Structure formats: C-alpha cells, structure tokens
C-alpha angles and dihedrals in degrees: 000000000000132000143183133202110229117180093331096313123104118228106199128189115198114201132215117296093015119122111243102217092043090054093050090048092049092050092049090051092049091048094041093239111165099166136022144083141267141205132189156158134213145108131284137193098198129025137177117205132179140191125203117238106203095195089059097034087225144093131255107220125203129184123208134189128193137064112328125175114207102236093176133002121180131163148148133236127220132172090261107032151004118239114199137174122190142183120208133190125210141162116254124216090281092049092251116147113250134176133211129178148163143117106347113228101162138001125180109203118236105185108350144314126214114204131181115206116199110197122211115221090234141061113260119193137168133257129186111253115198097204099064091022092227137099113274133187118282114196122217121196093227122122117215 
C-alpha cells in the first residue's frame, strides 16, 4: 500500500494480496485520523459480507471467492472502528453481470484498490443506543 496526503485528504492505493480494511485502518493510525469517512473502487479476489437480522439481533455472514469489482465502497471512521458497506459486481457462470453487497467485513485485493479518506477535524466514537440496539456515533468536542 502507498498513500499521499493531498489538501487534507488521503489518497490510498491498496496493492494485490493486501486486506482492504486493514490497510485503511493502518493508514488512519499513521495519519492520526480518529473520525471521518472513506470511499473507493477496486477489485477483490475474496470478500466477506454480512447483513443484520434484527429479529435475531445478529448478522448473517457470507464468504465469496472469485473476481469482484468494487462498484461502491463507503464507510466511516471512528476512534475505535471502521464501518464499511460495499457493492460488488461479478460475472456468473453464464457471464451475466450480477451484484452483491452488504456490510463489508473483509476484502482481499486482487489488482488494486483506490481509496479516498476524508478526515474529520474531531474525534468520533461510538455509544450504545438502546432504541436501535446498535452502536451509534458519539461526538466529542475535542479537536485533533
């Protein structure tokens, strides 16, 4: 992986056989980014996606292997976690274009990924919110 800070945004290239979320996390730590968001495109050989099942208060997790183009990658950065959702395209056995997506848990890069990280000038963390029963943003008034 390699990255460059351009006008306060981080432009990150993730190389083959590197794990995408690990690379984003490492870059955020190196640049002291504790809040923000990211977007990206690229290609993966292995992905792990999940979907939340409210009735079970749990996630269904699915692993995939093959050639997957990142159609859309969006996520947010907090001081304790990354939260990413992604949509991928692939060709099925009849060479028809298909798409899958969900909460991104893991993505092994095949060719490359190009990610733009937009830091916030504040720390963002999570707090447990009883109403939706999920972690939600908690804002601190600290400046970085």
